[in-house]
DRENKEVEX-945090 format. One record per residue (C-alpha): residue in three letters; x negated, y, z negated; residue number from 1. Coordinates in Angstrom, 2 decimals, always signed. Layout:
% residues N
<atom 'ALA',<X,Y,Z>,NUM>,
...
***
This chain:
% residues 401
<atom 'MET',<-0.02,-0.03,-0.14>,1>,
<atom 'SER',<-1.31,+3.27,+0.73>,2>,
<atom 'ILE',<-1.90,+6.11,-1.57>,3>,
<atom 'LEU',<+0.91,+8.36,-0.02>,4>,
<atom 'SER',<+3.56,+5.82,-0.84>,5>,
<atom 'CYS',<+3.30,+6.05,-4.33>,6>,
<atom 'SER',<+1.92,+9.50,-5.12>,7>,
<atom 'PRO',<+3.26,+12.59,-3.94>,8>,
<atom 'LEU',<+1.21,+15.19,-1.79>,9>,
<atom 'SER',<+0.50,+18.27,-3.75>,10>,
<atom 'PRO',<+0.00,+22.00,-2.33>,11>,
<atom 'GLU',<-3.92,+22.98,-1.74>,12>,
<atom 'VAL',<-2.67,+26.54,-1.31>,13>,
<atom 'GLU',<-0.01,+28.89,-2.79>,14>,
<atom 'GLU',<+2.97,+29.56,-0.56>,15>,
<atom 'SER',<+4.01,+32.72,-1.99>,16>,
<atom 'GLU',<+3.16,+34.36,+1.42>,17>,
<atom 'PHE',<+3.29,+32.01,+4.16>,18>,
<atom 'ALA',<+0.26,+32.82,+6.82>,19>,
<atom 'VAL',<-1.14,+30.07,+8.80>,20>,
<atom 'PRO',<-5.14,+30.45,+8.53>,21>,
<atom 'THR',<-5.27,+29.93,+12.32>,22>,
<atom 'PRO',<-4.66,+32.76,+14.57>,23>,
<atom 'THR',<-3.89,+30.44,+17.31>,24>,
<atom 'PHE',<-1.16,+28.45,+15.81>,25>,
<atom 'SER',<-0.03,+31.64,+13.87>,26>,
<atom 'THR',<+0.51,+33.24,+17.32>,27>,
<atom 'LEU',<+2.41,+30.13,+18.54>,28>,
<atom 'LEU',<+4.60,+29.92,+15.87>,29>,
<atom 'MET',<+5.30,+33.45,+15.64>,30>,
<atom 'PRO',<+8.70,+33.57,+17.68>,31>,
<atom 'LEU',<+9.97,+30.54,+15.70>,32>,
<atom 'GLU',<+9.10,+32.45,+12.41>,33>,
<atom 'ALA',<+10.69,+35.54,+13.47>,34>,
<atom 'HIS',<+14.18,+33.55,+14.08>,35>,
<atom 'LEU',<+14.17,+31.33,+10.87>,36>,
<atom 'ARG',<+16.06,+34.09,+8.70>,37>,
<atom 'TYR',<+18.90,+33.93,+11.09>,38>,
<atom 'LEU',<+19.87,+30.69,+11.12>,39>,
<atom 'THR',<+22.36,+29.10,+8.83>,40>,
<atom 'PRO',<+21.14,+28.52,+5.56>,41>,
<atom 'LEU',<+19.94,+25.02,+4.39>,42>,
<atom 'GLU',<+21.62,+24.20,+1.35>,43>,
<atom 'SER',<+20.86,+21.46,-1.26>,44>,
<atom 'GLY',<+23.56,+18.91,-1.88>,45>,
<atom 'SER',<+22.83,+19.28,-5.70>,46>,
<atom 'ASN',<+22.03,+21.51,-8.39>,47>,
<atom 'LYS',<+18.45,+21.79,-7.97>,48>,
<atom 'PRO',<+17.12,+23.93,-4.94>,49>,
<atom 'LEU',<+15.42,+22.58,-1.66>,50>,
<atom 'SER',<+11.58,+22.63,-2.21>,51>,
<atom 'TYR',<+10.96,+21.08,+1.08>,52>,
<atom 'THR',<+12.72,+23.65,+3.49>,53>,
<atom 'PHE',<+13.88,+23.83,+7.01>,54>,
<atom 'ALA',<+10.66,+26.05,+7.49>,55>,
<atom 'HIS',<+8.41,+23.14,+6.23>,56>,
<atom 'GLN',<+10.39,+20.38,+8.45>,57>,
<atom 'VAL',<+10.36,+22.81,+11.54>,58>,
<atom 'ARG',<+6.49,+23.83,+10.98>,59>,
<atom 'GLY',<+5.35,+20.01,+10.60>,60>,
<atom 'LEU',<+7.68,+18.87,+13.60>,61>,
<atom 'VAL',<+5.93,+21.44,+16.01>,62>,
<atom 'TYR',<+2.61,+20.63,+14.79>,63>,
<atom 'TYR',<+3.51,+16.88,+15.18>,64>,
<atom 'HIS',<+4.26,+17.26,+18.73>,65>,
<atom 'VAL',<+1.33,+19.80,+19.67>,66>,
<atom 'GLU',<-1.34,+17.44,+17.99>,67>,
<atom 'ALA',<+0.76,+14.35,+19.75>,68>,
<atom 'TYR',<+1.00,+12.40,+16.66>,69>,
<atom 'THR',<+2.43,+8.82,+16.93>,70>,
<atom 'SER',<+3.80,+8.49,+13.76>,71>,
<atom 'GLY',<+5.06,+10.09,+10.70>,72>,
<atom 'GLN',<+2.54,+8.00,+8.42>,73>,
<atom 'ASP',<-0.33,+10.03,+10.85>,74>,
<atom 'LEU',<+1.26,+13.47,+9.98>,75>,
<atom 'LEU',<+1.39,+12.80,+6.11>,76>,
<atom 'THR',<-2.23,+11.11,+6.06>,77>,
<atom 'ALA',<-3.45,+14.26,+7.57>,78>,
<atom 'ALA',<-1.53,+16.29,+5.07>,79>,
<atom 'GLY',<-3.46,+14.75,+2.47>,80>,
<atom 'SER',<-7.05,+15.38,+3.69>,81>,
<atom 'ASP',<-6.36,+18.47,+6.08>,82>,
<atom 'PRO',<-5.83,+21.84,+3.72>,83>,
<atom 'PHE',<-4.42,+23.67,+7.35>,84>,
<atom 'VAL',<-1.59,+20.49,+7.56>,85>,
<atom 'ASN',<-1.24,+20.49,+4.01>,86>,
<atom 'LEU',<-0.31,+24.54,+3.96>,87>,
<atom 'LEU',<+2.04,+24.01,+7.03>,88>,
<atom 'LEU',<+3.92,+20.82,+5.33>,89>,
<atom 'VAL',<+3.33,+20.47,+1.65>,90>,
<atom 'PRO',<+5.74,+22.92,-0.53>,91>,
<atom 'LYS',<+4.51,+24.00,-4.21>,92>,
<atom 'ALA',<+6.45,+21.18,-5.94>,93>,
<atom 'GLY',<+4.57,+18.70,-3.85>,94>,
<atom 'LEU',<+5.79,+16.25,-1.03>,95>,
<atom 'GLY',<+6.54,+12.71,-1.46>,96>,
<atom 'GLN',<+7.09,+10.19,+1.42>,97>,
<atom 'SER',<+10.44,+9.40,+0.60>,98>,
<atom 'THR',<+11.51,+13.18,+0.61>,99>,
<atom 'PHE',<+9.87,+13.64,+4.17>,100>,
<atom 'TYR',<+11.41,+10.74,+5.57>,101>,
<atom 'GLU',<+15.13,+11.51,+3.89>,102>,
<atom 'ALA',<+15.06,+15.07,+5.15>,103>,
<atom 'ASN',<+14.31,+14.30,+8.59>,104>,
<atom 'ALA',<+16.81,+11.65,+8.27>,105>,
<atom 'THR',<+19.87,+13.71,+6.73>,106>,
<atom 'ARG',<+19.54,+17.43,+7.40>,107>,
<atom 'GLY',<+18.42,+20.16,+9.47>,108>,
<atom 'SER',<+19.88,+19.24,+13.12>,109>,
<atom 'LEU',<+22.63,+22.38,+12.84>,110>,
<atom 'GLN',<+19.16,+24.55,+11.98>,111>,
<atom 'MET',<+17.38,+22.93,+14.83>,112>,
<atom 'GLN',<+20.29,+23.30,+17.55>,113>,
<atom 'GLN',<+20.45,+27.11,+16.54>,114>,
<atom 'LEU',<+16.76,+27.63,+16.85>,115>,
<atom 'LEU',<+16.69,+25.82,+20.44>,116>,
<atom 'ASP',<+19.52,+28.16,+21.44>,117>,
<atom 'ARG',<+17.74,+31.31,+20.37>,118>,
<atom 'LEU',<+13.99,+30.41,+21.58>,119>,
<atom 'TYR',<+15.43,+29.51,+25.05>,120>,
<atom 'LYS',<+16.84,+32.75,+25.16>,121>,
<atom 'LYS',<+13.35,+34.11,+24.03>,122>,
<atom 'ALA',<+11.95,+31.94,+26.82>,123>,
<atom 'SER',<+14.55,+33.01,+29.64>,124>,
<atom 'GLY',<+12.91,+36.52,+29.36>,125>,
<atom 'CYS',<+9.52,+35.57,+29.72>,126>,
<atom 'VAL',<+9.77,+33.60,+32.99>,127>,
<atom 'GLY',<+10.62,+34.63,+36.23>,128>,
<atom 'ILE',<+13.99,+33.65,+38.49>,129>,
<atom 'PRO',<+12.70,+32.69,+41.99>,130>,
<atom 'TYR',<+16.02,+31.71,+43.30>,131>,
<atom 'VAL',<+18.37,+34.67,+41.88>,132>,
<atom 'GLU',<+20.73,+34.32,+45.16>,133>,
<atom 'LEU',<+21.30,+30.62,+44.31>,134>,
<atom 'GLY',<+23.11,+31.50,+40.93>,135>,
<atom 'GLU',<+22.67,+29.88,+37.46>,136>,
<atom 'LEU',<+21.55,+26.40,+38.19>,137>,
<atom 'THR',<+21.42,+23.73,+35.75>,138>,
<atom 'ALA',<+20.03,+19.98,+36.26>,139>,
<atom 'ILE',<+21.66,+17.48,+34.38>,140>,
<atom 'ASP',<+20.17,+14.32,+33.72>,141>,
<atom 'GLY',<+19.43,+11.64,+31.36>,142>,
<atom 'SER',<+16.67,+9.88,+29.78>,143>,
<atom 'LEU',<+16.53,+6.33,+27.98>,144>,
<atom 'ILE',<+14.55,+5.87,+24.88>,145>,
<atom 'ASP',<+12.94,+2.57,+23.76>,146>,
<atom 'ALA',<+14.22,+1.92,+19.89>,147>,
<atom 'CYS',<+13.32,-0.79,+17.50>,148>,
<atom 'LEU',<+15.57,-3.59,+16.95>,149>,
<atom 'SER',<+16.84,-2.09,+13.27>,150>,
<atom 'MET',<+18.53,+0.73,+15.27>,151>,
<atom 'ALA',<+21.87,-0.78,+15.86>,152>,
<atom 'TRP',<+23.37,+2.42,+16.69>,153>,
<atom 'ALA',<+21.46,+2.42,+19.87>,154>,
<atom 'ASP',<+23.32,-0.75,+21.42>,155>,
<atom 'TYR',<+22.18,-1.02,+25.30>,156>,
<atom 'ARG',<+22.16,-4.86,+25.65>,157>,
<atom 'TYR',<+21.61,-8.27,+23.85>,158>,
<atom 'GLY',<+18.14,-8.19,+22.10>,159>,
<atom 'ALA',<+17.13,-4.40,+23.31>,160>,
<atom 'ARG',<+17.95,-1.22,+21.81>,161>,
<atom 'LYS',<+17.75,+2.50,+23.79>,162>,
<atom 'ALA',<+18.84,+5.50,+22.95>,163>,
<atom 'LYS',<+19.96,+8.25,+25.76>,164>,
<atom 'MET',<+18.97,+11.76,+25.82>,165>,
<atom 'HIS',<+21.32,+13.78,+27.86>,166>,
<atom 'LEU',<+19.74,+17.40,+28.92>,167>,
<atom 'GLY',<+20.80,+20.42,+30.60>,168>,
<atom 'PHE',<+17.65,+21.96,+32.18>,169>,
<atom 'ASP',<+17.42,+25.65,+33.63>,170>,
<atom 'LEU',<+16.23,+25.18,+36.96>,171>,
<atom 'ASN',<+15.96,+28.76,+37.87>,172>,
<atom 'ARG',<+13.63,+29.27,+34.90>,173>,
<atom 'GLY',<+12.29,+25.93,+34.64>,174>,
<atom 'ILE',<+12.95,+25.17,+30.81>,175>,
<atom 'PRO',<+15.31,+22.81,+28.81>,176>,
<atom 'ARG',<+18.60,+24.62,+27.61>,177>,
<atom 'LYS',<+20.62,+21.67,+25.71>,178>,
<atom 'MET',<+20.47,+18.23,+24.91>,179>,
<atom 'ILE',<+22.77,+15.41,+23.80>,180>,
<atom 'LEU',<+21.93,+12.25,+21.95>,181>,
<atom 'THR',<+23.92,+8.95,+22.26>,182>,
<atom 'ASP',<+23.55,+5.23,+22.60>,183>,
<atom 'GLY',<+22.08,+3.85,+25.73>,184>,
<atom 'LYS',<+25.05,+2.30,+27.47>,185>,
<atom 'ARG',<+27.01,+5.44,+26.75>,186>,
<atom 'ALA',<+27.93,+7.13,+30.44>,187>,
<atom 'GLU',<+26.42,+10.43,+31.53>,188>,
<atom 'ARG',<+29.28,+12.06,+33.26>,189>,
<atom 'PRO',<+31.62,+13.24,+30.34>,190>,
<atom 'PHE',<+28.63,+15.26,+28.90>,191>,
<atom 'VAL',<+28.55,+17.60,+32.10>,192>,
<atom 'THR',<+31.21,+19.51,+30.68>,193>,
<atom 'GLU',<+29.45,+20.25,+27.52>,194>,
<atom 'LEU',<+26.26,+20.90,+28.99>,195>,
<atom 'LEU',<+27.61,+23.22,+31.53>,196>,
<atom 'GLU',<+28.92,+26.42,+30.82>,197>,
<atom 'GLU',<+31.38,+28.53,+32.79>,198>,
<atom 'GLY',<+30.14,+30.27,+36.15>,199>,
<atom 'GLN',<+26.93,+27.69,+36.45>,200>,
<atom 'THR',<+26.01,+25.09,+38.91>,201>,
<atom 'GLY',<+25.47,+21.58,+37.78>,202>,
<atom 'VAL',<+22.66,+19.59,+40.16>,203>,
<atom 'LEU',<+23.49,+16.37,+40.12>,204>,
<atom 'ASP',<+22.23,+12.83,+40.91>,205>,
<atom 'ARG',<+24.65,+10.12,+42.98>,206>,
<atom 'GLY',<+25.60,+8.62,+39.29>,207>,
<atom 'TYR',<+27.16,+11.81,+38.18>,208>,
<atom 'GLN',<+29.97,+11.13,+41.22>,209>,
<atom 'ASP',<+33.23,+11.14,+39.78>,210>,
<atom 'HIS',<+36.39,+12.64,+42.37>,211>,
<atom 'GLN',<+38.65,+13.25,+39.22>,212>,
<atom 'ARG',<+35.87,+15.20,+37.46>,213>,
<atom 'PHE',<+34.55,+17.18,+40.34>,214>,
<atom 'ASP',<+38.52,+18.61,+40.54>,215>,
<atom 'ASP',<+38.28,+19.25,+36.64>,216>,
<atom 'TRP',<+34.89,+21.32,+36.91>,217>,
<atom 'ILE',<+36.32,+23.43,+39.69>,218>,
<atom 'ASP',<+39.67,+24.02,+37.72>,219>,
<atom 'GLN',<+37.17,+25.23,+34.88>,220>,
<atom 'ASP',<+34.84,+27.64,+37.04>,221>,
<atom 'LYS',<+32.16,+25.01,+36.75>,222>,
<atom 'HIS',<+30.30,+24.39,+39.82>,223>,
<atom 'PHE',<+28.37,+21.39,+41.20>,224>,
<atom 'VAL',<+25.64,+20.46,+43.84>,225>,
<atom 'ALA',<+26.05,+16.65,+43.64>,226>,
<atom 'ARG',<+24.53,+13.91,+45.69>,227>,
<atom 'VAL',<+27.04,+11.50,+46.64>,228>,
<atom 'LYS',<+26.99,+7.75,+47.63>,229>,
<atom 'LYS',<+26.47,+6.65,+50.95>,230>,
<atom 'ASN',<+29.86,+4.44,+51.39>,231>,
<atom 'THR',<+31.78,+7.39,+50.03>,232>,
<atom 'GLN',<+35.00,+8.17,+52.36>,233>,
<atom 'TRP',<+35.79,+11.80,+53.33>,234>,
<atom 'ASP',<+38.35,+13.35,+55.87>,235>,
<atom 'VAL',<+36.81,+16.37,+57.49>,236>,
<atom 'ILE',<+38.88,+19.43,+57.47>,237>,
<atom 'GLU',<+36.38,+21.87,+59.52>,238>,
<atom 'HIS',<+32.73,+21.01,+61.19>,239>,
<atom 'LEU',<+30.50,+23.83,+60.25>,240>,
<atom 'PRO',<+27.57,+25.19,+62.07>,241>,
<atom 'PHE',<+23.99,+24.38,+60.62>,242>,
<atom 'PRO',<+20.57,+25.03,+62.17>,243>,
<atom 'GLN',<+19.68,+22.32,+64.89>,244>,
<atom 'GLY',<+16.09,+21.07,+65.03>,245>,
<atom 'THR',<+15.87,+20.79,+61.17>,246>,
<atom 'SER',<+16.41,+17.92,+58.69>,247>,
<atom 'ILE',<+20.04,+18.90,+58.53>,248>,
<atom 'PHE',<+22.03,+16.79,+60.66>,249>,
<atom 'PHE',<+25.87,+17.38,+59.20>,250>,
<atom 'PHE',<+27.61,+20.01,+57.60>,251>,
<atom 'ALA',<+31.58,+20.27,+57.35>,252>,
<atom 'LYS',<+34.49,+21.00,+54.98>,253>,
<atom 'VAL',<+35.83,+17.69,+53.88>,254>,
<atom 'PHE',<+38.58,+16.05,+51.26>,255>,
<atom 'LEU',<+36.17,+13.48,+49.43>,256>,
<atom 'GLY',<+37.51,+9.97,+48.44>,257>,
<atom 'ASP',<+40.26,+7.69,+50.05>,258>,
<atom 'GLN',<+43.74,+7.71,+49.50>,259>,
<atom 'ASP',<+43.71,+6.49,+46.20>,260>,
<atom 'HIS',<+40.72,+8.50,+44.87>,261>,
<atom 'ARG',<+41.02,+11.73,+46.90>,262>,
<atom 'MET',<+40.11,+14.93,+45.74>,263>,
<atom 'THR',<+42.81,+17.56,+45.51>,264>,
<atom 'HIS',<+40.25,+20.40,+46.12>,265>,
<atom 'PRO',<+38.05,+20.61,+49.24>,266>,
<atom 'VAL',<+34.26,+20.55,+49.15>,267>,
<atom 'TYR',<+31.33,+20.99,+51.46>,268>,
<atom 'LEU',<+29.49,+18.21,+52.71>,269>,
<atom 'VAL',<+25.73,+18.48,+53.62>,270>,
<atom 'GLY',<+23.73,+15.53,+55.11>,271>,
<atom 'PHE',<+19.99,+15.72,+55.43>,272>,
<atom 'LYS',<+16.72,+13.58,+55.62>,273>,
<atom 'SER',<+13.84,+14.00,+53.44>,274>,
<atom 'ARG',<+10.69,+11.70,+53.60>,275>,
<atom 'GLY',<+12.53,+9.02,+55.41>,276>,
<atom 'LYS',<+15.52,+8.99,+53.10>,277>,
<atom 'THR',<+19.09,+10.09,+54.05>,278>,
<atom 'TYR',<+21.02,+12.30,+51.25>,279>,
<atom 'TRP',<+24.61,+13.34,+51.38>,280>,
<atom 'VAL',<+25.31,+16.35,+48.97>,281>,
<atom 'ALA',<+28.78,+17.73,+48.20>,282>,
<atom 'THR',<+29.33,+20.97,+46.57>,283>,
<atom 'ASP',<+32.28,+23.36,+45.68>,284>,
<atom 'ARG',<+29.99,+26.64,+46.50>,285>,
<atom 'GLN',<+31.46,+28.07,+49.60>,286>,
<atom 'ASP',<+28.95,+30.74,+49.60>,287>,
<atom 'LEU',<+25.72,+28.09,+50.17>,288>,
<atom 'THR',<+24.59,+27.59,+53.63>,289>,
<atom 'ALA',<+23.66,+24.39,+54.44>,290>,
<atom 'GLN',<+19.98,+24.73,+54.03>,291>,
<atom 'GLN',<+20.68,+26.19,+50.58>,292>,
<atom 'ILE',<+22.71,+23.53,+49.50>,293>,
<atom 'ALA',<+19.81,+21.03,+50.47>,294>,
<atom 'LEU',<+17.54,+23.22,+48.76>,295>,
<atom 'VAL',<+19.25,+23.26,+45.55>,296>,
<atom 'PHE',<+19.84,+19.69,+45.28>,297>,
<atom 'SER',<+15.71,+19.38,+46.32>,298>,
<atom 'LEU',<+14.95,+21.64,+42.83>,299>,
<atom 'ARG',<+16.69,+18.88,+40.80>,300>,
<atom 'TRP',<+13.17,+17.18,+41.20>,301>,
<atom 'ALA',<+11.89,+19.64,+38.64>,302>,
<atom 'VAL',<+13.87,+17.72,+35.76>,303>,
<atom 'GLU',<+12.24,+14.63,+36.46>,304>,
<atom 'THR',<+8.82,+16.59,+35.98>,305>,
<atom 'PHE',<+9.71,+18.02,+32.87>,306>,
<atom 'PHE',<+10.48,+14.88,+31.22>,307>,
<atom 'ALA',<+7.52,+13.08,+32.59>,308>,
<atom 'TRP',<+5.13,+15.97,+31.09>,309>,
<atom 'TRP',<+7.11,+16.31,+28.06>,310>,
<atom 'LYS',<+7.11,+12.90,+27.12>,311>,
<atom 'ARG',<+3.57,+11.84,+27.78>,312>,
<atom 'HIS',<+1.54,+14.94,+26.58>,313>,
<atom 'LEU',<+3.74,+15.81,+23.48>,314>,
<atom 'LYS',<+4.84,+12.15,+22.70>,315>,
<atom 'VAL',<+7.91,+13.19,+21.72>,316>,
<atom 'TYR',<+9.29,+9.24,+22.21>,317>,
<atom 'HIS',<+7.31,+8.32,+19.29>,318>,
<atom 'LEU',<+9.94,+8.15,+16.71>,319>,
<atom 'ILE',<+9.72,+9.50,+13.08>,320>,
<atom 'SER',<+13.07,+8.18,+11.89>,321>,
<atom 'ARG',<+15.62,+5.52,+12.91>,322>,
<atom 'ASN',<+18.89,+6.86,+12.70>,323>,
<atom 'HIS',<+20.82,+8.88,+14.80>,324>,
<atom 'HIS',<+20.29,+12.26,+12.96>,325>,
<atom 'GLY',<+16.26,+11.95,+12.91>,326>,
<atom 'VAL',<+16.17,+10.87,+16.37>,327>,
<atom 'LEU',<+18.23,+14.12,+17.47>,328>,
<atom 'LEU',<+16.13,+16.41,+14.69>,329>,
<atom 'GLN',<+12.66,+14.83,+16.51>,330>,
<atom 'LEU',<+13.93,+15.68,+20.15>,331>,
<atom 'LEU',<+15.21,+19.10,+19.64>,332>,
<atom 'ALA',<+11.96,+19.93,+17.73>,333>,
<atom 'GLY',<+9.93,+18.32,+20.86>,334>,
<atom 'LEU',<+12.30,+20.89,+23.06>,335>,
<atom 'ILE',<+11.34,+23.60,+20.58>,336>,
<atom 'THR',<+7.66,+22.83,+20.86>,337>,
<atom 'TYR',<+7.89,+23.00,+24.62>,338>,
<atom 'LEU',<+9.61,+26.42,+24.70>,339>,
<atom 'LEU',<+7.07,+27.72,+22.45>,340>,
<atom 'LEU',<+4.42,+26.36,+24.65>,341>,
<atom 'ILE',<+6.03,+28.23,+27.39>,342>,
<atom 'ILE',<+6.37,+31.38,+25.64>,343>,
<atom 'TYR',<+2.43,+31.39,+24.14>,344>,
<atom 'PHE',<+1.07,+30.28,+27.80>,345>,
<atom 'HIS',<+3.11,+32.96,+29.73>,346>,
<atom 'GLN',<+2.03,+35.30,+27.25>,347>,
<atom 'HIS',<-1.79,+34.70,+27.40>,348>,
<atom 'TYR',<-2.26,+33.19,+30.66>,349>,
<atom 'GLY',<+0.75,+34.18,+32.67>,350>,
<atom 'GLU',<+1.20,+30.26,+33.41>,351>,
<atom 'ARG',<+3.36,+27.44,+32.81>,352>,
<atom 'PRO',<+2.38,+24.70,+30.39>,353>,
<atom 'SER',<-0.53,+22.52,+31.69>,354>,
<atom 'LEU',<-2.58,+19.40,+30.15>,355>,
<atom 'ARG',<-5.58,+21.86,+30.64>,356>,
<atom 'ARG',<-4.18,+24.50,+28.93>,357>,
<atom 'LEU',<-2.60,+22.42,+26.15>,358>,
<atom 'ARG',<-5.92,+20.75,+25.32>,359>,
<atom 'GLN',<-7.49,+24.45,+24.92>,360>,
<atom 'LEU',<-4.99,+25.26,+22.44>,361>,
<atom 'ARG',<-5.74,+22.16,+20.70>,362>,
<atom 'TRP',<-9.28,+22.77,+20.53>,363>,
<atom 'ASP',<-8.48,+26.31,+19.36>,364>,
<atom 'ILE',<-6.54,+25.18,+16.36>,365>,
<atom 'ARG',<-8.81,+22.67,+15.21>,366>,
<atom 'GLN',<-11.56,+24.86,+15.74>,367>,
<atom 'GLU',<-10.03,+27.60,+13.82>,368>,
<atom 'SER',<-8.81,+25.43,+10.49>,369>,
<atom 'HIS',<-11.96,+23.93,+10.36>,370>,
<atom 'ALA',<-13.98,+27.03,+10.45>,371>,
<atom 'THR',<-11.62,+28.68,+7.85>,372>,
<atom 'THR',<-12.06,+25.28,+5.43>,373>,
<atom 'HIS',<-15.68,+25.30,+5.71>,374>,
<atom 'LEU',<-15.82,+29.25,+4.80>,375>,
<atom 'HIS',<-13.64,+28.34,+1.68>,376>,
<atom 'ILE',<-16.10,+25.95,+0.80>,377>,
<atom 'TYR',<-19.08,+28.23,+1.20>,378>,
<atom 'ILE',<-17.24,+31.06,-0.88>,379>,
<atom 'VAL',<-16.54,+28.47,-3.82>,380>,
<atom 'ILE',<-20.51,+27.27,-3.59>,381>,
<atom 'GLN',<-21.47,+30.86,-3.86>,382>,
<atom 'THR',<-19.34,+31.78,-6.61>,383>,
<atom 'ASN',<-20.32,+28.63,-8.59>,384>,
<atom 'ILE',<-24.11,+29.64,-7.85>,385>,
<atom 'GLY',<-23.30,+33.24,-9.51>,386>,
<atom 'LEU',<-21.53,+31.50,-12.39>,387>,
<atom 'LEU',<-24.54,+29.64,-13.32>,388>,
<atom 'PHE',<-26.99,+32.52,-12.76>,389>,
<atom 'LEU',<-25.03,+34.15,-15.26>,390>,
<atom 'LEU',<-24.48,+31.46,-17.66>,391>,
<atom 'TYR',<-28.55,+31.14,-17.19>,392>,
<atom 'LEU',<-29.13,+34.63,-18.16>,393>,
<atom 'TRP',<-26.84,+34.51,-21.04>,394>,
<atom 'LEU',<-28.52,+31.36,-22.50>,395>,
<atom 'ASN',<-31.94,+33.05,-22.15>,396>,
<atom 'HIS',<-30.53,+36.27,-23.54>,397>,
<atom 'LYS',<-29.32,+34.10,-26.86>,398>,
<atom 'ALA',<-32.56,+32.21,-26.98>,399>,
<atom 'ILE',<-34.68,+35.58,-27.07>,400>,
<atom 'LEU',<-32.41,+36.96,-30.01>,401>,
***
């Protein structure tokens, strides 16, 4: 049994005035710290006030993802040996393993959702919008997360467990916007309504095709650009012009579906080829040309690129908790970490997050935190030497007398 499992971590610094002793990590956290006071207060379930606060939770989880730890135990071990991590994670009253895991498994999800929304708005103001003429575009996609067999809520199939993350991704700015967590077997189409806001256009792959829901979204003033299956039936209302000599070979106003599953609203259907594959894409947006419809759907690839980078370099699928709340909390913290990186790299380099910049950020944080520790030890040594010298003078003075 590890020492951490039977004795609580003690703080190595006073936390009366929180200040991270590394300029780089302090700057990274600055947008987060600015919004903490505006969140719904996290209240204790008893008469005893919380010592391990939401601020401790979110700072620790952001550092967990920045440093790409692979378990909660790794983070706790670091807090026991590294004064910098201790400062981030451990309150004045100390921190036991059970408190750390219980907190992440039971509280803070509302505050994390609110913080994600606030930091999304902050990040939105930092990045440019390259496709203003296309309107507000939100790619909606799901990602399966491998879960251990004890996570019964994440049923997938016999002998397997998977959770599913449903993400709304702002394609105009290239940043995550909203997230829903379900078990792996849950269908993706019902969550489009929750992830898509009025006036926005959802950019969807063919797994989201549902003619009844297409009609419902139109009635709710929620638009879509969605790939449809190649065996989909339709009736042409009007053939529309499109540029010849391009990848586009079909453009028409149609009613989608057969007699039993026909839409009540007409849509615009584009057929085009890309890299040897044929795509059929439908939309209710009558203001878009055939080329723009094809372009909008091609932008959907950005959400796949985000998932790959986010999972690989921030290790967000190395789960700390096994219950639904804990997994949700960690994924939200992973999205918040990414938004903080967006803001930080834009302000310092005018760039989007990259592995090269992330490695440099980690290096800077480690160097600054270790330099601070070494300086602290040096000052203590120098102070002790001074005290010993004064003691030596005092003893000699007494001997003379």
